[in-house]
C-alpha positions in Angstrom: 28.1 -28.0 18.3 25.7 -25.3 18.0 26.7 -22.0 18.5 25.0 -21.4 21.8 26.9 -24.1 22.9 30.1 -23.2 20.8 29.9 -19.3 22.6 29.5 -21.4 26.3 33.1 -22.8 25.9 34.8 -19.6 25.3 36.4 -17.5 28.2 33.8 -15.0 29.9 35.3 -11.6 27.8 35.0 -13.8 24.3 31.7 -15.5 25.7 29.7 -12.3 26.4 31.4 -11.0 22.9 30.0 -14.3 21.0 26.5 -14.2 22.8 25.8 -10.6 21.8 26.8 -11.6 18.0 24.3 -14.5 18.1 21.5 -12.1 20.0 22.2 -9.4 16.9 21.8 -12.0 14.4 19.0 -13.4 15.7 17.6 -10.2 15.8 18.6 -9.4 12.0 17.0 -12.4 11.0 13.7 -11.9 13.3 13.7 -7.5 11.6 14.4 -9.4 8.3 11.2 -11.9 7.9 9.4 -8.8 9.7 10.1 -6.8 6.4 9.6 -9.5 3.6 5.9 -10.2 5.6 4.9 -7.0 5.0 7.2 -6.5 1.9 4.2 -9.7 0.9 1.7 -7.6 2.5 1.7 -4.5 0.8 2.4 -6.8 -2.6 -0.7 -8.5 -2.0 -2.9 -4.7 -1.7 -1.5 -3.7 -4.7 -2.6 -7.0 -7.0 -6.1 -6.2 -5.4 -5.9 -3.4 -7.0 -5.6 -0.7 -3.7 -3.0 2.0 -4.1 -0.7 3.2 -2.0 -0.4 6.5 -3.3 -2.1 10.1 -2.3 -5.4 11.4 -3.4 -5.2 13.0 -6.7 -4.4 16.6 -6.2 -6.7 17.7 -9.6 -8.3 16.1 -12.0 -5.6 16.5 -14.2 -3.8 13.1 -12.3 -6.8 11.2 -13.5 -6.3 9.5 -17.5 -9.3 7.7 -18.0 -12.9 8.8 -16.9 -12.9 5.0 -15.4 -10.4 6.3 -12.9 -11.8 9.9 -12.2 -15.5 7.7 -11.1 -13.6 5.3 -8.8 -12.2 8.0 -7.0 -14.8 9.8 -6.8 -17.4 7.6 -5.9 -14.8 5.7 -3.1 -14.7 9.3 -1.4 -11.0 10.2 -2.2 -11.4 12.5 -4.2 -14.6 14.2 -3.2 -14.3 17.7 -5.4 -14.2 16.5 -8.5 -17.3 17.2 -9.5 -17.3 20.8 -8.3 -20.1 22.2 -10.0 -22.3 19.5 -8.7 -24.0 18.1 -12.0 -23.0 14.2 -11.6 -20.0 14.6 -13.8 -16.1 14.3 -11.9 -13.4 15.5 -13.6 -14.8 17.2 -16.6 -11.4 16.6 -18.6 -11.7 13.0 -18.9 -15.4 12.9 -18.5 -17.2 13.7 -21.5 -21.0 12.8 -20.5 -23.2 11.8 -17.6 -24.7 8.8 -19.4 -20.3 7.7 -19.7 -20.1 8.2 -15.6 -23.6 6.5 -15.1 -22.6 3.3 -17.2 -19.1 3.3 -14.8 -21.1 3.7 -11.4 -23.7 0.6 -12.9 -20.7 -1.5 -13.5 -19.1 -0.5 -9.5 -21.1 -0.4 -7.8 -21.3 3.4 -6.7 -24.9 4.9 -5.7 -23.8 8.2 -5.2 
């Protein structure tokens, strides 16, 4: 006997409670599916190389020149090259040649 059929066989008061309970269970299942879908989507973004972190507050947030150049080229940290010499985050990027090489690898023409 299905859950709805079981509810219909009860007395009116119990039938209402049973139907509400079944509806709540159904709603919870739908919410769980939505959460799983959202979690799968976010996992796919992370695996694809996207991050959901906020923009770097300062150049100290980057541990490599590559990270700094990628963020700078993507427009996530436009002020990384404060002196406009073409070298973002000079604490991790030591030379223009390194920056140009990384830019060529990632296809940035800034």
